[in-house]
N, CA and C atoms of all chains as a GROMACS GRO file, in nm:
protein
  597
    1MET      N    1   1.378  -1.571   4.638
    1MET     CA    2   1.245  -1.544   4.679
    1MET      C    3   1.149  -1.539   4.539
    2ALA      N    4   1.190  -1.444   4.477
    2ALA     CA    5   1.125  -1.429   4.349
    2ALA      C    6   1.150  -1.547   4.245
    3ALA      N    7   1.238  -1.598   4.274
    3ALA     CA    8   1.269  -1.719   4.160
    3ALA      C    9   1.191  -1.838   4.202
    4ILE      N   10   1.169  -1.835   4.342
    4ILE     CA   11   1.084  -1.953   4.388
    4ILE      C   12   0.940  -1.924   4.305
    5GLU      N   13   0.914  -1.799   4.331
    5GLU     CA   14   0.742  -1.755   4.285
    5GLU      C   15   0.729  -1.786   4.138
    6ILE      N   16   0.826  -1.746   4.088
    6ILE     CA   17   0.817  -1.775   3.914
    6ILE      C   18   0.782  -1.906   3.892
    7ILE      N   19   0.882  -2.016   3.968
    7ILE     CA   20   0.819  -2.140   3.936
    7ILE      C   21   0.708  -2.163   3.972
    8GLN      N   22   0.659  -2.129   4.079
    8GLN     CA   23   0.502  -2.180   4.135
    8GLN      C   24   0.418  -2.118   4.015
    9ILE      N   25   0.449  -2.002   3.952
    9ILE     CA   26   0.349  -1.928   3.869
    9ILE      C   27   0.352  -2.028   3.735
   10VAL      N   28   0.463  -2.061   3.705
   10VAL     CA   29   0.443  -2.134   3.564
   10VAL      C   30   0.389  -2.268   3.576
   11GLY      N   31   0.435  -2.334   3.723
   11GLY     CA   32   0.356  -2.449   3.724
   11GLY      C   33   0.196  -2.445   3.745
   12LEU      N   34   0.173  -2.334   3.806
   12LEU     CA   35   0.022  -2.282   3.799
   12LEU      C   36  -0.027  -2.279   3.673
   13GLY      N   37   0.044  -2.214   3.591
   13GLY     CA   38  -0.016  -2.196   3.431
   13GLY      C   39  -0.028  -2.317   3.389
   14LEU      N   40   0.104  -2.403   3.403
   14LEU     CA   41   0.085  -2.537   3.308
   14LEU      C   42  -0.037  -2.622   3.362
   15ILE      N   43  -0.039  -2.641   3.506
   15ILE     CA   44  -0.144  -2.720   3.548
   15ILE      C   45  -0.290  -2.675   3.490
   16THR      N   46  -0.318  -2.540   3.487
   16THR     CA   47  -0.442  -2.495   3.443
   16THR      C   48  -0.447  -2.536   3.294
   17THR      N   49  -0.349  -2.533   3.206
   17THR     CA   50  -0.364  -2.540   3.082
   17THR      C   51  -0.404  -2.667   3.065
   18PHE      N   52  -0.366  -2.776   3.123
   18PHE     CA   53  -0.402  -2.928   3.097
   18PHE      C   54  -0.533  -2.938   3.150
   19LEU      N   55  -0.564  -2.861   3.257
   19LEU     CA   56  -0.701  -2.895   3.330
   19LEU      C   57  -0.812  -2.857   3.222
   20ALA      N   58  -0.759  -2.719   3.170
   20ALA     CA   59  -0.852  -2.655   3.080
   20ALA      C   60  -0.887  -2.720   2.945
   21LEU      N   61  -0.792  -2.789   2.929
   21LEU     CA   62  -0.779  -2.880   2.784
   21LEU      C   63  -0.883  -3.001   2.810
   22VAL      N   64  -0.872  -3.061   2.932
   22VAL     CA   65  -0.953  -3.170   2.951
   22VAL      C   66  -1.102  -3.130   2.969
   23VAL      N   67  -1.111  -3.018   3.035
   23VAL     CA   68  -1.260  -2.991   3.078
   23VAL      C   69  -1.316  -2.927   2.934
   24LYS      N   70  -1.237  -2.834   2.860
   24LYS     CA   71  -1.288  -2.785   2.740
   24LYS      C   72  -1.366  -2.875   2.666
   25GLU      N   73  -1.337  -3.011   2.635
   25GLU     CA   74  -1.400  -3.097   2.546
   25GLU      C   75  -1.535  -3.127   2.610
   26GLN      N   76  -1.549  -3.127   2.728
   26GLN     CA   77  -1.703  -3.141   2.777
   26GLN      C   78  -1.789  -3.024   2.822
   27LYS      N   79  -1.721  -2.914   2.900
   27LYS     CA   80  -1.780  -2.799   2.898
   27LYS      C   81  -1.701  -2.667   2.906
   28PRO      N   82  -1.711  -2.613   2.788
   28PRO     CA   83  -1.616  -2.507   2.744
   28PRO      C   84  -1.617  -2.382   2.865
   29ILE      N   85  -1.768  -2.375   2.923
   29ILE     CA   86  -1.769  -2.265   2.999
   29ILE      C   87  -1.673  -2.271   3.142
   30PHE      N   88  -1.669  -2.408   3.162
   30PHE     CA   89  -1.594  -2.430   3.296
   30PHE      C   90  -1.450  -2.403   3.270
   31ALA      N   91  -1.395  -2.443   3.149
   31ALA     CA   92  -1.256  -2.429   3.117
   31ALA      C   93  -1.237  -2.273   3.105
   32PHE      N   94  -1.326  -2.196   3.062
   32PHE     CA   95  -1.312  -2.035   3.061
   32PHE      C   96  -1.303  -2.002   3.185
   33MET      N   97  -1.394  -2.036   3.281
   33MET     CA   98  -1.395  -1.993   3.428
   33MET      C   99  -1.226  -2.035   3.481
   34LEU      N  100  -1.223  -2.140   3.457
   34LEU     CA  101  -1.074  -2.211   3.527
   34LEU      C  102  -0.947  -2.088   3.457
   35THR      N  103  -0.979  -2.059   3.334
   35THR     CA  104  -0.876  -1.952   3.298
   35THR      C  105  -0.886  -1.829   3.366
   36VAL      N  106  -1.014  -1.777   3.393
   36VAL     CA  107  -1.019  -1.648   3.452
   36VAL      C  108  -0.982  -1.649   3.580
   37PHE      N  109  -1.008  -1.762   3.666
   37PHE     CA  110  -0.966  -1.772   3.802
   37PHE      C  111  -0.820  -1.785   3.812
   38VAL      N  112  -0.728  -1.859   3.739
   38VAL     CA  113  -0.614  -1.851   3.751
   38VAL      C  114  -0.547  -1.717   3.682
   39GLY      N  115  -0.614  -1.650   3.610
   39GLY     CA  116  -0.556  -1.544   3.592
   39GLY      C  117  -0.540  -1.435   3.706
   40VAL      N  118  -0.687  -1.419   3.764
   40VAL     CA  119  -0.699  -1.366   3.894
   40VAL      C  120  -0.609  -1.407   3.981
   41ILE      N  121  -0.581  -1.523   4.022
   41ILE     CA  122  -0.478  -1.577   4.118
   41ILE      C  123  -0.340  -1.530   4.100
   42ILE      N  124  -0.295  -1.523   3.967
   42ILE     CA  125  -0.167  -1.501   3.933
   42ILE      C  126  -0.145  -1.329   3.956
   43PHE      N  127  -0.249  -1.272   3.927
   43PHE     CA  128  -0.270  -1.130   3.946
   43PHE      C  129  -0.241  -1.083   4.094
   44ILE      N  130  -0.326  -1.170   4.192
   44ILE     CA  131  -0.318  -1.129   4.339
   44ILE      C  132  -0.183  -1.169   4.382
   45PHE      N  133  -0.101  -1.302   4.307
   45PHE     CA  134   0.023  -1.314   4.328
   45PHE      C  135   0.114  -1.200   4.316
   46LEU      N  136   0.117  -1.130   4.215
   46LEU     CA  137   0.199  -1.025   4.169
   46LEU      C  138   0.138  -0.901   4.233
   47ILE      N  139   0.051  -0.885   4.313
   47ILE     CA  140   0.006  -0.765   4.348
   47ILE      C  141   0.088  -0.701   4.472
   48ASP      N  142   0.140  -0.812   4.530
   48ASP     CA  143   0.244  -0.782   4.666
   48ASP      C  144   0.362  -0.732   4.587
   49GLN      N  145   0.423  -0.800   4.501
   49GLN     CA  146   0.548  -0.735   4.445
   49GLN      C  147   0.521  -0.600   4.376
   50ILE      N  148   0.388  -0.576   4.307
   50ILE     CA  149   0.366  -0.442   4.252
   50ILE      C  150   0.356  -0.334   4.372
   51TYR      N  151   0.316  -0.389   4.469
   51TYR     CA  152   0.299  -0.288   4.612
   51TYR      C  153   0.443  -0.255   4.629
   52MET      N  154   0.557  -0.324   4.627
   52MET     CA  155   0.690  -0.295   4.667
   52MET      C  156   0.743  -0.194   4.587
   53ILE      N  157   0.700  -0.199   4.444
   53ILE     CA  158   0.763  -0.126   4.362
   53ILE      C  159   0.699   0.030   4.361
   54VAL      N  160   0.553   0.023   4.400
   54VAL     CA  161   0.483   0.134   4.416
   54VAL      C  162   0.543   0.211   4.517
   55THR      N  163   0.593   0.134   4.632
   55THR     CA  164   0.638   0.200   4.753
   55THR      C  165   0.759   0.277   4.740
   56MET      N  166   0.863   0.191   4.639
   56MET     CA  167   0.982   0.235   4.649
   56MET      C  168   0.949   0.386   4.527
   57LEU      N  169   0.857   0.354   4.449
   57LEU     CA  170   0.846   0.488   4.350
   57LEU      C  171   0.809   0.607   4.456
   58GLN      N  172   0.696   0.582   4.534
   58GLN     CA  173   0.664   0.705   4.620
   58GLN      C  174   0.772   0.765   4.693
   59LYS      N  175   0.859   0.662   4.740
   59LYS     CA  176   0.981   0.705   4.815
   59LYS      C  177   1.071   0.792   4.741
   60ILE      N  178   1.096   0.748   4.615
   60ILE     CA  179   1.165   0.832   4.522
   60ILE      C  180   1.127   0.981   4.508
   61ALA      N  181   0.970   0.955   4.484
   61ALA     CA  182   0.920   1.092   4.454
   61ALA      C  183   0.935   1.180   4.581
   62ILE      N  184   0.916   1.130   4.691
   62ILE     CA  185   0.906   1.220   4.820
   62ILE      C  186   1.066   1.262   4.838
   63ASN      N  187   1.151   1.193   4.816
   63ASN     CA  188   1.321   1.256   4.825
   63ASN      C  189   1.338   1.348   4.718
   64ALA      N  190   1.254   1.327   4.585
   64ALA     CA  191   1.264   1.426   4.484
   64ALA      C  192   1.199   1.554   4.502
   65ASN      N  193   1.106   1.542   4.612
   65ASN     CA  194   1.040   1.687   4.616
   65ASN      C  195   0.931   1.688   4.509
   66ILE      N  196   0.900   1.577   4.459
   66ILE     CA  197   0.767   1.605   4.362
   66ILE      C  198   0.660   1.620   4.416
   67ASN      N  199   0.582   1.698   4.349
   67ASN     CA  200   0.446   1.702   4.406
   67ASN      C  201   0.373   1.581   4.424
   68MET      N  202   0.318   1.513   4.509
   68MET     CA  203   0.253   1.409   4.528
   68MET      C  204   0.123   1.396   4.445
   69VAL      N  205   0.053   1.486   4.379
   69VAL     CA  206  -0.081   1.468   4.319
   69VAL      C  207  -0.023   1.410   4.183
   70TYR      N  208   0.080   1.459   4.148
   70TYR     CA  209   0.135   1.372   3.994
   70TYR      C  210   0.138   1.242   4.020
   71VAL      N  211   0.237   1.206   4.132
   71VAL     CA  212   0.277   1.056   4.145
   71VAL      C  213   0.148   0.991   4.180
   72GLN      N  214   0.050   1.045   4.231
   72GLN     CA  215  -0.063   0.966   4.268
   72GLN      C  216  -0.143   0.930   4.121
   73THR      N  217  -0.130   1.063   4.049
   73THR     CA  218  -0.216   1.034   3.919
   73THR      C  219  -0.151   0.950   3.853
   74ILE      N  220  -0.026   0.948   3.847
   74ILE     CA  221   0.052   0.814   3.744
   74ILE      C  222   0.038   0.692   3.802
   75LEU      N  223   0.032   0.664   3.934
   75LEU     CA  224   0.002   0.525   4.003
   75LEU      C  225  -0.151   0.487   3.958
   76LYS      N  226  -0.238   0.594   3.951
   76LYS     CA  227  -0.368   0.547   3.900
   76LYS      C  228  -0.390   0.519   3.797
   77ILE      N  229  -0.304   0.594   3.681
   77ILE     CA  230  -0.323   0.571   3.540
   77ILE      C  231  -0.250   0.418   3.527
   78ILE      N  232  -0.160   0.379   3.587
   78ILE     CA  233  -0.104   0.245   3.583
   78ILE      C  234  -0.234   0.146   3.636
   79GLY      N  235  -0.285   0.177   3.749
   79GLY     CA  236  -0.386   0.056   3.803
   79GLY      C  237  -0.470   0.072   3.692
   80ILE      N  238  -0.524   0.178   3.624
   80ILE     CA  239  -0.630   0.162   3.519
   80ILE      C  240  -0.599   0.095   3.417
   81ALA      N  241  -0.452   0.084   3.373
   81ALA     CA  242  -0.410   0.029   3.268
   81ALA      C  243  -0.415  -0.128   3.294
   82TYR      N  244  -0.364  -0.161   3.427
   82TYR     CA  245  -0.363  -0.295   3.453
   82TYR      C  246  -0.506  -0.369   3.427
   83ILE      N  247  -0.592  -0.294   3.513
   83ILE     CA  248  -0.729  -0.348   3.524
   83ILE      C  249  -0.804  -0.340   3.391
   84ALA      N  250  -0.794  -0.259   3.299
   84ALA     CA  251  -0.856  -0.271   3.182
   84ALA      C  252  -0.815  -0.362   3.081
   85GLU      N  253  -0.666  -0.357   3.102
   85GLU     CA  254  -0.610  -0.487   3.017
   85GLU      C  255  -0.638  -0.628   3.066
   86PHE      N  256  -0.670  -0.639   3.190
   86PHE     CA  257  -0.708  -0.780   3.256
   86PHE      C  258  -0.832  -0.804   3.210
   87GLY      N  259  -0.946  -0.719   3.182
   87GLY     CA  260  -1.070  -0.715   3.161
   87GLY      C  261  -1.097  -0.746   3.020
   88ALA      N  262  -0.998  -0.685   2.940
   88ALA     CA  263  -0.998  -0.704   2.806
   88ALA      C  264  -0.951  -0.833   2.781
   89GLN      N  265  -0.850  -0.905   2.836
   89GLN     CA  266  -0.813  -1.030   2.794
   89GLN      C  267  -0.916  -1.121   2.811
   90ILE      N  268  -0.974  -1.124   2.930
   90ILE     CA  269  -1.065  -1.194   2.958
   90ILE      C  270  -1.184  -1.200   2.864
   91ALA      N  271  -1.224  -1.080   2.817
   91ALA     CA  272  -1.338  -1.070   2.728
   91ALA      C  273  -1.273  -1.129   2.607
   92LYS      N  274  -1.160  -1.125   2.547
   92LYS     CA  275  -1.133  -1.159   2.438
   92LYS      C  276  -1.088  -1.311   2.436
   93ASP      N  277  -1.056  -1.359   2.543
   93ASP     CA  278  -1.055  -1.505   2.575
   93ASP      C  279  -1.197  -1.586   2.561
   94ALA      N  280  -1.289  -1.498   2.592
   94ALA     CA  281  -1.420  -1.553   2.566
   94ALA      C  282  -1.494  -1.548   2.432
   95GLY      N  283  -1.398  -1.491   2.346
   95GLY     CA  284  -1.448  -1.449   2.207
   95GLY      C  285  -1.526  -1.328   2.192
   96GLN      N  286  -1.548  -1.251   2.276
   96GLN     CA  287  -1.616  -1.136   2.255
   96GLN      C  288  -1.506  -1.016   2.243
   97GLY      N  289  -1.446  -1.016   2.113
   97GLY     CA  290  -1.365  -0.930   2.076
   97GLY      C  291  -1.409  -0.776   2.093
   98ALA      N  292  -1.560  -0.769   2.041
   98ALA     CA  293  -1.589  -0.616   2.050
   98ALA      C  294  -1.590  -0.551   2.205
   99VAL      N  295  -1.633  -0.640   2.308
   99VAL     CA  296  -1.628  -0.637   2.412
   99VAL      C  297  -1.516  -0.575   2.473
  100ALA      N  298  -1.398  -0.648   2.427
  100ALA     CA  299  -1.257  -0.630   2.501
  100ALA      C  300  -1.232  -0.496   2.426
  101SER      N  301  -1.264  -0.477   2.297
  101SER     CA  302  -1.193  -0.328   2.233
  101SER      C  303  -1.264  -0.213   2.309
  102LYS      N  304  -1.412  -0.230   2.354
  102LYS     CA  305  -1.455  -0.151   2.440
  102LYS      C  306  -1.379  -0.116   2.574
  103ILE      N  307  -1.375  -0.229   2.631
  103ILE     CA  308  -1.296  -0.204   2.761
  103ILE      C  309  -1.178  -0.143   2.748
  104GLU      N  310  -1.112  -0.163   2.651
  104GLU     CA  311  -0.986  -0.103   2.612
  104GLU      C  312  -0.994   0.063   2.583
  105LEU      N  313  -1.087   0.077   2.506
  105LEU     CA  314  -1.137   0.226   2.479
  105LEU      C  315  -1.167   0.302   2.591
  106ALA      N  316  -1.243   0.233   2.696
  106ALA     CA  317  -1.282   0.303   2.833
  106ALA      C  318  -1.142   0.329   2.898
  107GLY      N  319  -1.046   0.238   2.885
  107GLY     CA  320  -0.930   0.263   2.973
  107GLY      C  321  -0.858   0.362   2.920
  108LYS      N  322  -0.843   0.389   2.779
  108LYS     CA  323  -0.778   0.487   2.743
  108LYS      C  324  -0.842   0.628   2.760
  109VAL      N  325  -0.961   0.641   2.759
  109VAL     CA  326  -1.041   0.729   2.766
  109VAL      C  327  -1.042   0.792   2.930
  110PHE      N  328  -1.028   0.698   3.016
  110PHE     CA  329  -1.015   0.736   3.160
  110PHE      C  330  -0.869   0.775   3.179
  111ILE      N  331  -0.777   0.711   3.139
  111ILE     CA  332  -0.633   0.747   3.146
  111ILE      C  333  -0.627   0.889   3.106
  112LEU      N  334  -0.684   0.929   2.977
  112LEU     CA  335  -0.652   1.073   2.931
  112LEU      C  336  -0.736   1.157   3.035
  113VAL      N  337  -0.841   1.118   3.075
  113VAL     CA  338  -0.904   1.211   3.174
  113VAL      C  339  -0.833   1.223   3.300
  114MET      N  340  -0.765   1.128   3.349
  114MET     CA  341  -0.665   1.119   3.468
  114MET      C  342  -0.548   1.232   3.419
  115ALA      N  343  -0.510   1.216   3.333
  115ALA     CA  344  -0.393   1.309   3.267
  115ALA      C  345  -0.412   1.443   3.257
  116ILE      N  346  -0.560   1.486   3.244
  116ILE     CA  347  -0.604   1.641   3.230
  116ILE      C  348  -0.517   1.708   3.326
  117PRO      N  349  -0.530   1.724   3.445
  117PRO     CA  350  -0.447   1.812   3.510
  117PRO      C  351  -0.273   1.806   3.489
  118ILE      N  352  -0.232   1.694   3.452
  118ILE     CA  353  -0.103   1.703   3.420
  118ILE      C  354  -0.068   1.769   3.282
  119ILE      N  355  -0.146   1.742   3.181
  119ILE     CA  356  -0.150   1.813   3.072
  119ILE      C  357  -0.164   1.939   3.077
  120THR      N  358  -0.250   1.981   3.156
  120THR     CA  359  -0.294   2.148   3.175
  120THR      C  360  -0.142   2.190   3.265
  121ALA      N  361  -0.100   2.140   3.330
  121ALA     CA  362   0.018   2.206   3.396
  121ALA      C  363   0.131   2.220   3.318
  122ILE      N  364   0.152   2.126   3.233
  122ILE     CA  365   0.252   2.133   3.110
  122ILE      C  366   0.225   2.239   3.027
  123ILE      N  367   0.106   2.258   2.974
  123ILE     CA  368   0.071   2.350   2.890
  123ILE      C  369   0.078   2.491   2.952
  124GLU      N  370   0.061   2.519   3.062
  124GLU     CA  371   0.074   2.637   3.138
  124GLU      C  372   0.197   2.654   3.141
  125THR      N  373   0.285   2.563   3.193
  125THR     CA  374   0.433   2.608   3.217
  125THR      C  375   0.500   2.648   3.067
  126VAL      N  376   0.440   2.574   2.981
  126VAL     CA  377   0.520   2.618   2.837
  126VAL      C  378   0.472   2.758   2.779
  127ILE      N  379   0.332   2.788   2.837
  127ILE     CA  380   0.294   2.916   2.795
  127ILE      C  381   0.361   3.035   2.885
  128GLY      N  382   0.395   2.990   2.999
  128GLY     CA  383   0.465   3.085   3.081
  128GLY      C  384   0.588   3.098   3.048
  129LEU      N  385   0.668   2.998   2.966
  129LEU     CA  386   0.802   3.033   2.934
  129LEU      C  387   0.802   3.122   2.793
  130LEU      N  388   0.687   3.132   2.736
  130LEU     CA  389   0.695   3.210   2.596
  130LEU      C  390   0.683   3.340   2.639
  131PRO      N  391   0.789   3.394   2.584
  131PRO     CA  392   0.808   3.570   2.570
  131PRO      C  393   0.680   3.612   2.482
  132TYR      N  394   0.624   3.708   2.544
  132TYR     CA  395   0.496   3.801   2.485
  132TYR      C  396   0.574   3.899   2.396
  133MET      N  397  -0.135  -2.006   4.895
  133MET     CA  398  -0.101  -2.043   4.787
  133MET      C  399  -0.189  -2.191   4.768
  134GLY      N  400  -0.158  -2.280   4.877
  134GLY     CA  401  -0.219  -2.410   4.882
  134GLY      C  402  -0.367  -2.405   4.866
  135TYR      N  403  -0.426  -2.303   4.939
  135TYR     CA  404  -0.572  -2.291   4.917
  135TYR      C  405  -0.601  -2.275   4.784
  136ASP      N  406  -0.530  -2.178   4.711
  136ASP     CA  407  -0.583  -2.136   4.575
  136ASP      C  408  -0.573  -2.243   4.482
  137VAL      N  409  -0.478  -2.327   4.507
  137VAL     CA  410  -0.446  -2.436   4.399
  137VAL      C  411  -0.569  -2.525   4.391
  138ASN      N  412  -0.600  -2.558   4.548
  138ASN     CA  413  -0.716  -2.641   4.553
  138ASN      C  414  -0.861  -2.576   4.486
  139MET      N  415  -0.849  -2.460   4.486
  139MET     CA  416  -0.975  -2.433   4.424
  139MET      C  417  -0.977  -2.440   4.259
  140ILE      N  418  -0.851  -2.445   4.226
  140ILE     CA  419  -0.834  -2.472   4.078
  140ILE      C  420  -0.877  -2.591   4.049
  141PHE      N  421  -0.814  -2.703   4.122
  141PHE     CA  422  -0.896  -2.836   4.102
  141PHE      C  423  -1.022  -2.830   4.121
  142GLN      N  424  -1.062  -2.759   4.231
  142GLN     CA  425  -1.218  -2.776   4.268
  142GLN      C  426  -1.286  -2.738   4.119
  143ILE      N  427  -1.257  -2.613   4.071
  143ILE     CA  428  -1.348  -2.584   3.952
  143ILE      C  429  -1.329  -2.658   3.852
  144ALA      N  430  -1.225  -2.721   3.801
  144ALA     CA  431  -1.196  -2.840   3.712
  144ALA      C  432  -1.275  -2.957   3.747
  145GLY      N  433  -1.291  -3.000   3.869
  145GLY     CA  434  -1.365  -3.102   3.918
  145GLY      C  435  -1.492  -3.084   3.898
  146ILE      N  436  -1.558  -2.965   3.946
  146ILE     CA  437  -1.694  -2.919   3.914
  146ILE      C  438  -1.720  -2.955   3.769
  147GLY      N  439  -1.641  -2.914   3.677
  147GLY     CA  440  -1.658  -2.915   3.541
  147GLY      C  441  -1.683  -3.055   3.499
  148ILE      N  442  -1.575  -3.136   3.538
  148ILE     CA  443  -1.599  -3.274   3.507
  148ILE      C  444  -1.736  -3.350   3.562
  149VAL      N  445  -1.737  -3.328   3.684
  149VAL     CA  446  -1.857  -3.392   3.738
  149VAL      C  447  -1.987  -3.358   3.665
  150VAL      N  448  -1.998  -3.239   3.660
  150VAL     CA  449  -2.126  -3.170   3.586
  150VAL      C  450  -2.153  -3.237   3.449
  151ALA      N  451  -2.029  -3.245   3.383
  151ALA     CA  452  -2.025  -3.319   3.258
  151ALA      C  453  -2.085  -3.459   3.270
  152MET      N  454  -2.037  -3.523   3.343
  152MET     CA  455  -2.079  -3.678   3.364
  152MET      C  456  -2.242  -3.676   3.399
  153ILE      N  457  -2.259  -3.590   3.487
  153ILE     CA  458  -2.398  -3.586   3.553
  153ILE      C  459  -2.496  -3.563   3.423
  154GLN      N  460  -2.467  -3.455   3.335
  154GLN     CA  461  -2.529  -3.410   3.234
  154GLN      C  462  -2.554  -3.538   3.150
  155THR      N  463  -2.418  -3.625   3.115
  155THR     CA  464  -2.450  -3.736   3.020
  155THR      C  465  -2.529  -3.827   3.067
  156VAL      N  466  -2.528  -3.862   3.203
  156VAL     CA  467  -2.615  -3.958   3.262
  156VAL      C  468  -2.770  -3.936   3.265
  157LEU      N  469  -2.809  -3.814   3.272
  157LEU     CA  470  -2.941  -3.726   3.284
  157LEU      C  471  -2.967  -3.758   3.140
  158LYS      N  472  -2.918  -3.735   3.050
  158LYS     CA  473  -2.953  -3.706   2.917
  158LYS      C  474  -2.980  -3.855   2.886
  159GLN      N  475  -2.911  -3.933   2.925
  159GLN     CA  476  -2.920  -4.081   2.855
  159GLN      C  477  -3.046  -4.144   2.941
  160MET      N  478  -3.084  -4.094   3.059
  160MET     CA  479  -3.222  -4.126   3.101
  160MET      C  480  -3.306  -4.040   3.053
  161GLY      N  481  -3.286  -3.967   2.962
  161GLY     CA  482  -3.410  -3.867   2.921
  161GLY      C  483  -3.456  -3.751   2.980
  162LYS      N  484  -3.369  -3.718   3.064
  162LYS     CA  485  -3.420  -3.596   3.137
  162LYS      C  486  -3.351  -3.482   3.102
  163ASP      N  487  -3.384  -3.410   2.992
  163ASP     CA  488  -3.283  -3.348   2.941
  163ASP      C  489  -3.307  -3.176   3.015
  164ASP      N  490  -3.425  -3.173   3.085
  164ASP     CA  491  -3.448  -3.031   3.148
  164ASP      C  492  -3.343  -3.044   3.282
  165TRP      N  493  -3.359  -3.162   3.357
  165TRP     CA  494  -3.268  -3.164   3.468
  165TRP      C  495  -3.123  -3.132   3.435
  166ALA      N  496  -3.096  -3.191   3.316
  166ALA     CA  497  -2.949  -3.189   3.274
  166ALA      C  498  -2.898  -3.053   3.270
  167ASN      N  499  -2.998  -2.978   3.196
  167ASN     CA  500  -2.984  -2.821   3.174
  167ASN      C  501  -2.984  -2.762   3.339
  168TRP      N  502  -3.035  -2.788   3.410
  168TRP     CA  503  -3.025  -2.734   3.563
  168TRP      C  504  -2.922  -2.762   3.616
  169VAL      N  505  -2.874  -2.878   3.633
  169VAL     CA  506  -2.751  -2.913   3.673
  169VAL      C  507  -2.649  -2.851   3.626
  170THR      N  508  -2.634  -2.827   3.490
  170THR     CA  509  -2.522  -2.707   3.438
  170THR      C  510  -2.518  -2.593   3.497
  171LEU      N  511  -2.662  -2.524   3.475
  171LEU     CA  512  -2.684  -2.413   3.529
  171LEU      C  513  -2.624  -2.372   3.677
  172ILE      N  514  -2.666  -2.462   3.760
  172ILE     CA  515  -2.631  -2.460   3.905
  172ILE      C  516  -2.467  -2.488   3.929
  173GLY      N  517  -2.405  -2.567   3.838
  173GLY     CA  518  -2.262  -2.600   3.842
  173GLY      C  519  -2.196  -2.468   3.812
  174PHE      N  520  -2.238  -2.395   3.696
  174PHE     CA  521  -2.198  -2.287   3.663
  174PHE      C  522  -2.208  -2.169   3.766
  175VAL      N  523  -2.322  -2.151   3.838
  175VAL     CA  524  -2.339  -2.051   3.908
  175VAL      C  525  -2.250  -2.080   4.057
  176VAL      N  526  -2.223  -2.189   4.097
  176VAL     CA  527  -2.128  -2.236   4.184
  176VAL      C  528  -1.967  -2.172   4.161
  177VAL      N  529  -1.952  -2.222   4.044
  177VAL     CA  530  -1.811  -2.171   4.012
  177VAL      C  531  -1.801  -2.027   3.973
  178LEU      N  532  -1.903  -1.975   3.929
  178LEU     CA  533  -1.889  -1.807   3.901
  178LEU      C  534  -1.904  -1.759   4.045
  179PHE      N  535  -1.987  -1.790   4.140
  179PHE     CA  536  -1.948  -1.761   4.272
  179PHE      C  537  -1.811  -1.740   4.334
  180MET      N  538  -1.757  -1.858   4.299
  180MET     CA  539  -1.600  -1.884   4.338
  180MET      C  540  -1.507  -1.775   4.273
  181VAL      N  541  -1.532  -1.759   4.153
  181VAL     CA  542  -1.421  -1.701   4.065
  181VAL      C  543  -1.493  -1.520   4.106
  182ALA      N  544  -1.622  -1.521   4.112
  182ALA     CA  545  -1.637  -1.376   4.159
  182ALA      C  546  -1.602  -1.308   4.272
  183SER      N  547  -1.578  -1.407   4.417
  183SER     CA  548  -1.524  -1.369   4.518
  183SER      C  549  -1.374  -1.347   4.502
  184VAL      N  550  -1.317  -1.424   4.424
  184VAL     CA  551  -1.161  -1.438   4.407
  184VAL      C  552  -1.155  -1.243   4.337
  185ILE      N  553  -1.220  -1.238   4.217
  185ILE     CA  554  -1.221  -1.111   4.138
  185ILE      C  555  -1.238  -0.993   4.234
  186ASP      N  556  -1.340  -1.022   4.344
  186ASP     CA  557  -1.353  -0.884   4.415
  186ASP      C  558  -1.227  -0.874   4.510
  187ASN      N  559  -1.169  -0.977   4.567
  187ASN     CA  560  -1.048  -0.969   4.638
  187ASN      C  561  -0.954  -0.903   4.579
  188LEU      N  562  -0.950  -0.936   4.448
  188LEU     CA  563  -0.841  -0.888   4.352
  188LEU      C  564  -0.873  -0.730   4.328
  189PHE      N  565  -0.992  -0.692   4.300
  189PHE     CA  566  -1.023  -0.542   4.288
  189PHE      C  567  -0.968  -0.474   4.414
  190GLN      N  568  -1.032  -0.522   4.530
  190GLN     CA  569  -0.981  -0.471   4.656
  190GLN      C  570  -0.832  -0.439   4.673
  191LYS      N  571  -0.772  -0.529   4.633
  191LYS     CA  572  -0.608  -0.510   4.649
  191LYS      C  573  -0.577  -0.422   4.576
  192ILE      N  574  -0.620  -0.421   4.430
  192ILE     CA  575  -0.580  -0.319   4.330
  192ILE      C  576  -0.617  -0.171   4.384
  193LYS      N  577  -0.729  -0.155   4.430
  193LYS     CA  578  -0.770  -0.035   4.495
  193LYS      C  579  -0.694   0.012   4.599
  194GLY      N  580  -0.623  -0.084   4.686
  194GLY     CA  581  -0.532  -0.057   4.803
  194GLY      C  582  -0.394  -0.002   4.728
  195VAL      N  583  -0.336  -0.078   4.634
  195VAL     CA  584  -0.204  -0.039   4.592
  195VAL      C  585  -0.223   0.058   4.499
  196PHE      N  586  -0.308   0.098   4.412
  196PHE     CA  587  -0.295   0.203   4.317
  196PHE      C  588  -0.372   0.318   4.374
  197LEU      N  589  -0.373   0.335   4.483
  197LEU     CA  590  -0.443   0.447   4.596
  197LEU      C  591  -0.586   0.498   4.490
  198PHE      N  592  -0.662   0.412   4.458
  198PHE     CA  593  -0.791   0.463   4.415
  198PHE      C  594  -0.874   0.495   4.539
  199GLN      N  595  -0.913   0.604   4.578
  199GLN     CA  596  -0.972   0.641   4.715
  199GLN      C  597  -1.033   0.784   4.647
   0.00000   0.00000   0.00000
């Protein structure tokens, strides 16, 4: 199943590359839109697979009796990373390197903010271990 | 999947057609009309892309538990 889909995605990418080459000579903006569109399509394609992975991770976490808050935080962090990467790539494609770095910066900051509860828990645990 | 591939060709086709129309209009000496055609073509494509991006973001929200 996944083997067929990789062929589909590669075909999609090749078609897009050629079409973008053709269109770029006349109207670069349409070529850019084409690129964005195909990026989104591939992402939507992958999201079902990612969903399966996430479900598996959640099942493992439940079996391991891990606090679900931590698992959800990690999932959210992964989601933030994906979205930020996606937006940054699009901005970079359009030649806006500065905007791309700002998006990446925002992603990093948000990830750090999401990680605050986990970091606090770790620090509290370590402090609890220390003998006074 | 077939639906999405059709949309890719639609976007490329809109780009080529708009470029042709613009060339014709420019040769007729109607530069302002040519710009309007480009703008409208761009808005149509932007609408398509934006709706797909919205779809993607909704799915990401669902999968990664952004609630």
